[in-house]
C-alpha positions, 0 to 999 in steps of 0.5 A: 384114089385107086381105080375099081379093082374089077376094072384092073388087071391083077398085078399077080397075073401080070409079068412085065410090070415096071418092077420086074423089067428093072429086075431083069435089066439088073440080071442082064447087066451082070455080064456087062460088069464082069466083062468090064472088070476082067476083060481087056476092053480098053484094048478092044476099043482103042482106049490103050491110054486108059490105066488099069486102075481106071478100068477097075473104078469104072467096073465098080461104078457099074456094080454100084449102079446095078446094086441100086436098081435093087431098091428101085424095083422094090419101090416100084412094086410097092408104090404101084401095088404090083408085087408079083410072084415072079418078082418075089422069085427073081428079085433075091435071085438077081442079087445072088447072081450079081454077088456070085458073079462079082466074087468069081471075077475077083477070084479070077483076077487074084484079088480075093481068095477062094475060101471067101467065096466058098463060105458065101456060096455054102451059106446060100446052098444051105439056106436054099435047102432049108427053104425047100424043106420048109416049103414042102411042109407049108412053112415060110421062114421070113428073112431076118435083118442079118440076111439083109445086112449080110447082102449090104456088106457083101456088096460094099466089100465087092466094090472095095475089092474091085477098086483095091485091085488098082492099089495092090501091094507087095510084102506083108508090111506094105499090105498092112500099111495100105489103108484101103487093103485093111478097110476092104478086108474089115468090111469083108470079114464083117460080111462073112460074119453076117453070112454065118450068123444069118445062116445059123439064125435061119437054121435055128428057126427051121430046127423043128423041120430038121429034127432038132426040135419038137414039131410043136415049135411050129405053132408057137409065137416064134418071130419069122416063122409061119405056116401058110394055108393052115388054119392054126388054132390061135385061141390063146391070141384071140382078143376082145377088141372094141369092148362094146357093141359091134366088136367081139372076140376074133378067131379063125373063121371057116370062111377063110380059104388057103389063099387068104391064110397065106396072104395073112401069114405074109402080112404078119411076117412083113409087119414083124420084120418091119416092126409095124403095128396093124389094126382094122375097122370092118363093116361088111367083112364082120371081123374076117380081116382081123380074124385072118391076121390073128390066125397067124402064130406070132401075130400078137406082136404086131396086131393091135386089134380090130373094130367090127362097126357093122351099124352106122351108129357104131361107126360114129360112136366107136370110130368117130365117123361124122354123122354128116358124112354118113348122112351126106355120102353114105356108109359105102363111100370113100369119106366113110372108109377114110374116117373109119381107118383114121378112127381105128388108127387113133383108137387102137394106137397102131401104125397102119389101119385098114377099113372096109365098108361095102355091099356084100349082097344079095340085096342092098344095091343103090344107084351107082353102087351095085352089089360088090361095091367096096370102099377100102381105106388105109391110114398111116402117119403120112395120110389116108388113101381110099380104094374102090373095088367092084367085086363079083360073085356071091356074098361070101365071095365078095367078102373073101375078095375084100379080105384078100385085097385088104391083106395085100394093101396092108403088106404094101403099107407096112413096108412103105411105113418102115422105109 
């Protein structure tokens, strides 16, 4: 059970989280790998007895250890709820620094031709340029699976070529008789193919920004493309959720700010990428969470719906909250929030459901439950977890902070469910 948000320092405002420390350690270890691979360090330290082949294997081992930290920092950030802007910037940059350094080192050793590195670096420059154009237009293009597989195959190829350096062969006939040589090039060719395909996929998604398509394409339900901080018209996607008292049509609300819409865009993009469906059960927010999610183009692919259970009897009839729970624990409680989330997941048939219940004010405070008290619950196949928040501000500010916190928790849950 989470601690009160009002008593916690926001992860976005923190720099040296465990995940970010791991990321920076990964970057700092890149020179260690390069030195281990290209320098005569056995001679420096009096290890003349160490064969060159073993030196390459040691360097490959260091590369593997560094690569594995990529999974570690991602796990720490999601499991601890510490996904920061700094981490989102540095994590992919660390991967690129590692792969680029390894490829350049292999060229220096004569193990890899330069054209391979040229193809990979050209892709990175082109994609980075497209991202800059997209960012200037307020558009975010989500990474595809092509890009992720590209990185995996590149790293596997680097390891194989690093080890292969100790098994170099002479003539062409000898080369094609070397299974490690053939396997290394097979993996590298797959990595190069994925490099080109991921670049083409990225450019295709941004074609409307580059003048290859109509601007209207930005508002269509194209997977992986979203506009941040823009209240898009999603009337075509608005659905009547719940179908009875306490539920109604959802559409972008004027209360949604730029930060909320950006968080909703990110949550939908993560859900689309991970292929995880989402649902909501809302009390004090009155449908704002679902409204934020469905304001994002393409959200119909992952958002199953939402239930606005403002009254206690609606919580009981639509979501299956036990009357005894409402009577004994109150509507603003961890038990009620968990029951709401589980009921929403059951009724909507979604992978991840979020529920919120609380006191937005200006009245309604109870002993031990001041205005701003909010209980939130997330339900997945692996279980249900509740979080307590104590927000400050006006009624609107409490509701908006609740929506933002829910969207952040949805992102973490979506990624965790997909792993």
